[in-house]
C-alpha positions as CSV (number, residue, x, y, z in Angstrom):
1,M,34.4,-22.4,25.1
2,I,34.9,-24.5,22.2
3,K,35.3,-28.5,23.0
4,E,38.4,-29.9,22.6
5,N,37.5,-32.3,20.1
6,F,35.0,-30.2,17.5
7,Q,35.3,-30.1,14.1
8,I,33.6,-28.3,11.8
9,S,30.7,-30.9,9.6
10,H,30.6,-31.2,6.1
11,S,26.7,-29.7,6.4
12,L,27.8,-27.2,8.8
13,A,30.1,-25.9,6.4
14,Q,27.6,-26.4,3.8
15,V,25.9,-24.0,6.0
16,I,28.1,-21.2,6.1
17,V,28.8,-21.0,2.5
18,D,25.7,-21.1,1.6
19,S,24.6,-18.2,4.1
20,A,27.4,-16.5,2.9
21,K,27.3,-16.9,-0.9
22,E,24.1,-15.2,-0.3
23,V,25.1,-12.2,1.6
24,I,28.5,-11.3,-0.4
25,G,27.9,-12.3,-3.7
26,K,31.0,-14.6,-4.7
27,D,31.2,-18.4,-4.5
28,I,33.1,-19.6,-1.2
29,N,34.9,-22.4,-0.1
30,F,35.0,-24.3,3.3
31,I,38.8,-26.5,3.7
32,H,39.5,-28.9,6.1
33,L,42.7,-28.7,8.2
34,D,44.1,-31.0,5.2
35,G,43.2,-29.1,2.2
36,T,40.6,-31.1,1.2
37,V,37.2,-28.4,0.2
38,I,34.5,-29.5,1.9
39,A,31.6,-27.3,1.0
40,S,31.8,-25.1,-1.7
41,S,29.3,-22.9,-3.3
42,D,30.7,-24.6,-6.5
43,Q,29.5,-28.1,-6.4
44,N,32.4,-29.6,-8.2
45,R,35.2,-28.4,-6.2
46,I,33.8,-30.2,-3.1
47,G,36.7,-32.7,-2.3
48,T,38.9,-31.7,-4.2
49,F,42.3,-30.3,-2.6
50,H,42.9,-26.6,-2.0
51,A,47.2,-26.1,-1.4
52,A,46.3,-22.2,-0.2
53,A,44.7,-23.8,2.6
54,L,47.6,-25.6,4.0
55,Q,49.2,-21.8,3.9
56,V,46.6,-20.5,5.9
57,Q,47.1,-22.8,8.9
58,E,50.9,-22.6,8.6
59,K,51.5,-19.0,8.9
60,G,47.9,-18.5,10.8
61,S,46.9,-15.4,9.1
62,V,45.0,-14.5,5.1
63,V,46.5,-16.0,2.5
64,E,45.8,-14.4,-0.9
65,V,46.1,-15.8,-4.6
66,L,46.8,-14.0,-7.4
67,G,46.6,-16.7,-9.9
68,N,50.1,-16.8,-10.6
69,E,51.1,-19.3,-8.4
70,A,51.7,-22.8,-9.3
71,L,49.8,-24.3,-6.0
72,K,47.6,-27.4,-6.7
73,G,43.7,-26.6,-7.0
74,E,43.7,-22.9,-6.5
75,R,41.7,-20.2,-8.1
76,K,42.6,-16.5,-7.6
77,G,41.2,-15.3,-4.4
78,I,41.6,-15.0,-0.7
79,N,41.4,-17.1,2.5
80,Y,40.6,-16.7,5.7
81,P,41.8,-18.9,9.0
82,V,38.1,-20.0,10.9
83,V,39.6,-19.4,14.8
84,I,37.3,-19.8,17.6
85,D,38.5,-19.7,21.0
86,Q,42.3,-19.7,19.8
87,K,41.4,-23.2,17.8
88,M,42.2,-23.0,14.1
89,L,39.2,-25.4,12.6
90,G,40.0,-24.5,8.8
91,V,39.9,-22.5,6.3
92,I,37.3,-20.4,4.3
93,G,37.9,-18.5,0.9
94,I,36.2,-16.1,-1.6
95,S,37.2,-17.1,-5.1
96,G,38.2,-13.6,-7.5
97,D,39.7,-10.8,-7.5
98,P,41.7,-10.5,-4.5
99,K,42.0,-6.2,-4.0
100,E,37.8,-6.6,-4.7
101,C,37.5,-9.7,-2.3
102,K,39.5,-8.2,0.3
103,S,36.5,-5.9,1.2
104,L,34.3,-8.6,1.9
105,G,36.7,-10.5,4.1
106,F,35.6,-9.0,7.7
107,L,32.1,-9.8,6.8
108,L,32.6,-13.4,5.6
109,T,35.2,-14.0,8.9
110,K,31.8,-12.6,11.3
111,I,28.6,-15.1,9.2
112,T,31.5,-17.6,9.5
113,E,32.5,-17.1,13.5
114,V,28.4,-16.3,14.5
115,L,26.9,-19.7,12.6
116,I,29.8,-21.6,14.5
117,K,29.5,-20.7,17.4
118,E,25.3,-20.7,17.5
119,Q,26.4,-24.7,16.9
120,V,28.4,-24.7,19.5
121,I,25.8,-23.9,22.0
122,K,24.8,-27.5,22.5
123,S,26.4,-28.0,25.8
124,V,25.7,-24.3,27.2
125,I,21.9,-23.4,27.1
126,H,21.5,-20.5,28.5
127,S,17.6,-20.2,27.4
128,V,14.7,-21.3,25.7
129,D,15.1,-19.9,22.7
130,E,18.8,-21.3,23.0
131,L,17.6,-24.6,23.7
132,R,15.1,-24.7,20.8
133,S,17.5,-23.9,18.2
134,S,20.5,-26.1,19.6
135,A,17.9,-28.9,19.0
136,V,17.1,-28.0,15.4
137,R,21.0,-27.7,14.5
138,M,21.7,-30.9,16.0
139,L,18.8,-33.0,14.2
140,I,19.2,-31.5,11.2
141,F,22.8,-30.0,10.6
142,E,25.1,-32.7,12.8
143,N,22.2,-35.3,12.3
144,E,22.5,-36.1,16.0
145,K,20.6,-38.9,17.0
146,V,17.5,-38.9,19.9
147,D,19.0,-39.2,22.8
148,A,19.2,-38.6,26.9
149,F,20.7,-35.0,26.5
150,T,18.2,-34.4,23.3
151,N,15.4,-35.5,25.3
152,E,16.0,-33.5,28.0
153,H,15.9,-30.5,25.3
154,F,12.1,-31.7,24.3
155,Q,10.9,-32.4,27.9
156,Q,12.1,-28.5,28.7
157,L,10.3,-27.4,25.8
158,Q,7.5,-29.6,26.6
159,Y,7.4,-30.5,22.9
160,E,7.1,-34.8,21.8
161,L,8.8,-35.1,18.7
162,E,7.2,-38.5,16.8
163,D,9.2,-41.0,15.0
164,R,8.3,-39.5,11.5
165,V,9.3,-35.9,10.9
166,F,9.4,-33.2,8.1
167,V,11.3,-29.8,7.8
168,A,9.9,-26.8,6.5
169,I,11.8,-23.4,5.3
170,I,10.2,-19.9,5.8
171,H,12.6,-17.4,3.8
172,L,11.7,-13.7,4.8
173,Q,12.2,-11.5,1.5
174,G,15.1,-9.0,1.9
175,L,17.4,-9.1,4.2
176,N,16.7,-7.0,7.1
177,N,15.7,-9.7,10.0
178,T,15.1,-6.9,12.9
179,S,14.5,-8.1,16.2
180,S,10.7,-7.5,16.2
181,L,10.8,-9.2,12.8
182,D,12.5,-12.1,14.4
183,A,9.9,-11.6,18.0
184,K,6.9,-11.6,15.5
185,M,7.9,-14.9,13.2
186,K,8.5,-16.6,17.0
187,E,5.1,-15.5,17.8
188,I,3.4,-16.9,14.4
189,L,5.3,-20.2,15.0
190,L,4.7,-20.9,18.8
191,E,0.7,-20.0,17.9
192,Q,0.2,-22.3,15.4
193,G,1.9,-24.8,17.4
194,I,5.4,-25.2,16.3
195,N,7.7,-25.2,18.7
196,L,11.2,-26.6,16.9
197,F,12.6,-24.1,15.0
198,T,15.8,-21.8,14.5
199,Y,16.6,-18.9,12.6
200,L,19.2,-19.1,9.7
201,F,21.2,-16.3,8.7
202,P,20.5,-14.0,7.0
203,N,16.6,-14.4,6.2
204,R,15.3,-17.8,6.8
205,Y,13.9,-20.2,9.6
206,A,14.6,-23.7,9.5
207,L,11.4,-26.0,11.5
208,I,11.0,-29.7,12.7
209,I,7.4,-30.8,13.0
210,N,5.6,-34.4,13.6
211,E,4.6,-35.8,10.8
212,S,0.8,-36.5,12.4
213,Q,0.5,-32.0,11.9
214,Y,1.6,-32.6,8.4
215,K,-1.8,-31.7,6.7
216,I,-3.1,-29.2,9.6
217,I,0.3,-27.5,9.0
218,L,-0.2,-27.5,5.4
219,N,-3.4,-25.7,5.3
220,I,-2.0,-22.9,8.1
221,F,0.8,-21.9,5.9
222,E,-1.5,-21.4,2.7
223,S,-4.5,-19.6,4.6
224,N,-3.3,-18.1,7.2
225,N,-3.0,-14.5,6.5
226,S,0.1,-13.6,9.3
227,F,2.5,-15.8,6.5
228,K,1.4,-13.9,3.8
229,Y,1.8,-10.5,5.8
230,M,5.3,-11.2,7.0
231,N,6.2,-11.7,2.9
232,C,6.8,-15.3,3.3
233,S,8.1,-18.1,0.9
234,I,8.2,-21.6,2.3
235,G,9.4,-25.1,1.4
236,I,8.0,-28.3,2.4
237,G,10.2,-31.4,2.8
238,S,9.7,-34.8,2.4
239,I,8.2,-36.7,5.6
240,C,11.3,-39.0,7.2
241,I,12.7,-40.6,10.3
242,L,14.8,-38.6,12.7
243,N,18.1,-39.5,11.3
244,E,17.5,-38.3,8.2
245,L,16.2,-35.1,9.0
246,S,19.5,-33.6,6.6
247,K,17.6,-34.9,3.9
248,S,14.3,-33.8,4.4
249,Y,16.2,-30.0,4.9
250,K,17.6,-30.9,1.5
251,H,14.6,-31.4,-0.1
252,A,13.0,-27.9,1.7
253,K,15.5,-26.5,-0.4
254,L,14.7,-27.3,-3.0
255,A,11.0,-26.9,-3.0
256,L,12.0,-23.4,-1.6
257,K,13.9,-22.4,-4.4
258,Y,11.2,-23.5,-6.9
259,A,8.3,-21.7,-4.6
260,L,11.0,-18.0,-5.0
261,S,11.4,-19.1,-8.8
262,K,7.4,-19.1,-9.4
263,K,6.9,-16.4,-6.5
264,V,4.0,-18.7,-4.7
265,T,3.8,-18.8,-0.8
266,V,4.0,-22.8,-0.7
267,C,5.9,-25.5,-2.2
268,I,5.5,-29.3,-1.5
269,Y,8.6,-31.2,-2.0
270,E,6.4,-34.5,-3.0
271,K,4.5,-32.4,-5.4
272,L,7.7,-31.3,-7.2
273,D,8.2,-33.8,-10.2
274,L,10.0,-33.0,-13.5
275,E,11.4,-30.1,-11.4
276,M,12.8,-32.5,-8.9
277,I,14.5,-34.1,-11.7
278,M,16.1,-31.6,-13.3
279,E,17.8,-29.3,-10.5
280,N,19.9,-32.5,-9.9
281,I,21.4,-32.2,-13.5
282,D,24.3,-29.8,-13.5
283,F,24.0,-26.4,-14.3
284,H,26.2,-26.5,-17.3
285,I,24.7,-29.1,-18.7
286,R,21.1,-27.8,-18.0
287,N,22.3,-23.8,-19.2
288,D,23.4,-25.6,-22.7
289,Y,20.8,-27.3,-23.4
290,A,18.2,-24.7,-23.1
291,T,20.4,-22.4,-25.2
292,K,20.3,-25.1,-27.9
293,L,17.4,-25.3,-28.3
294,I,15.6,-22.1,-27.5
295,G,18.5,-19.5,-27.3
296,V,17.8,-18.1,-31.0
297,L,14.5,-17.4,-29.9
298,S,13.2,-13.6,-28.8
299,E,11.6,-12.8,-25.6
300,E,8.5,-12.4,-27.2
301,E,8.2,-16.0,-28.4
302,I,9.9,-17.3,-24.9
303,N,6.5,-15.4,-23.7
304,L,4.5,-17.4,-26.5
305,L,5.5,-20.7,-25.7
306,H,4.9,-20.0,-21.9
307,T,1.4,-18.9,-22.9
308,Y,1.1,-22.0,-24.8
309,Y,2.2,-24.2,-22.3
310,D,-0.2,-23.1,-19.4
311,N,-2.9,-23.3,-22.2
312,N,-2.1,-26.8,-22.2
313,L,-1.7,-26.6,-25.7
314,S,-4.9,-25.2,-26.5
315,L,-4.7,-22.7,-29.4
316,K,-7.8,-20.7,-29.0
317,K,-7.1,-20.1,-25.5
318,T,-3.8,-19.4,-26.3
319,A,-4.7,-16.8,-28.9
320,E,-7.5,-15.3,-26.2
321,E,-4.8,-14.8,-23.5
322,L,-2.0,-13.0,-26.5
323,F,-5.0,-11.0,-27.6
324,I,-4.4,-12.5,-31.2
325,H,-6.5,-14.3,-33.9
326,K,-5.9,-17.9,-33.9
327,N,-3.6,-17.3,-37.7
328,T,-1.5,-15.1,-36.3
329,L,-0.9,-17.8,-33.1
330,Q,-0.3,-20.6,-36.0
331,Y,2.3,-18.2,-38.3
332,R,4.5,-17.7,-34.7
333,L,4.3,-21.0,-34.0
334,D,5.9,-21.7,-37.7
335,K,8.4,-19.2,-37.1
336,I,9.7,-20.8,-33.7
337,T,9.5,-24.2,-35.5
338,Q,12.0,-22.6,-38.4
339,K,14.3,-21.1,-35.6
340,T,14.5,-24.2,-33.7
341,G,14.1,-26.9,-35.8
342,E,11.7,-28.0,-33.4
343,N,7.5,-28.0,-33.9
344,P,5.2,-26.8,-31.2
345,K,2.9,-28.7,-32.6
346,D,4.2,-32.0,-32.8
347,F,4.3,-34.3,-29.2
348,H,8.2,-35.3,-29.4
349,D,9.1,-31.7,-30.4
350,T,7.1,-29.7,-28.0
351,V,8.0,-32.1,-24.7
352,K,12.2,-30.3,-25.7
353,L,10.8,-27.3,-26.0
354,Y,9.0,-27.6,-22.8
355,V,11.8,-29.1,-21.1
356,A,14.6,-26.1,-22.5
357,L,11.8,-23.4,-21.0
358,K,11.6,-25.4,-17.6
359,L,15.6,-25.9,-17.3
360,Q,16.2,-22.1,-18.7
361,T,14.1,-20.3,-15.2
362,L,15.8,-22.8,-12.5
């Protein structure tokens, strides 16, 4: 039974939105009962007013927006009441053509219901697995401080949490997380001394690990064949104090995104530099900058620049890797200069081109 004063936190709402977006593939909004968008896959909508949510609350049912209504903050889409134990906790909506989105509504509401009910088990624990999952979710998503309740969790788990910890996220390729696969992952984590973790719909695990285990765990992630066999990508967040775990989780997500884009097994947030800065630039600005600088280049020319930078601007090594003569490479670089107005052999110009390539791959 849900507690009378239970409310969806911004962090939990964002987890719901991100999970639904990954499965459904459309922009998702989570709206508070006062009409404020508290989480969205479109960051520009967070904090804005959504009038259709008030209609959902008033009617207690689904509200479609066809695009011709004059309600504030609306876009075409379909909005559903989020109801647990007969209590409305908010409104969640899919942006797009209502006719097309309607078929996704059942899946959206089920994802939302599952994630909220997992969060609600804080007060009713039935197993060690639920205990472990509840502790992780409280610390990461609710920014709960370690108190008598959470200490009891750790005592039952026979786990001592240090003052400084970090979050890691394991991403399994594909969406089919079968029960046997889940059992295998749990077995691997426990074997490595990782006692605090939870499954995140649809294909991820969030881990909380003590600072004293940092170097050991990194070595395990990078060298243990079990993780390679499971076809994982892993993002490692920053080390932080307990009440900043949500920040470490955010950093782990950023590192994981980079690991997935580069198709590497492990990426460590602390080793990200330029990518970290660029990731925080608005998507539209990133896209406009990359298009302006390298939008005129062919795929072959883009690949040439990547090879050129991978070889630290060495004409000799780049030509050898591309199996072309050095003079041919010079000619192709000159063509890039003519097209873009930026010379790859000039320090200031090549920095601009390099940044544009990085922005294009984020």
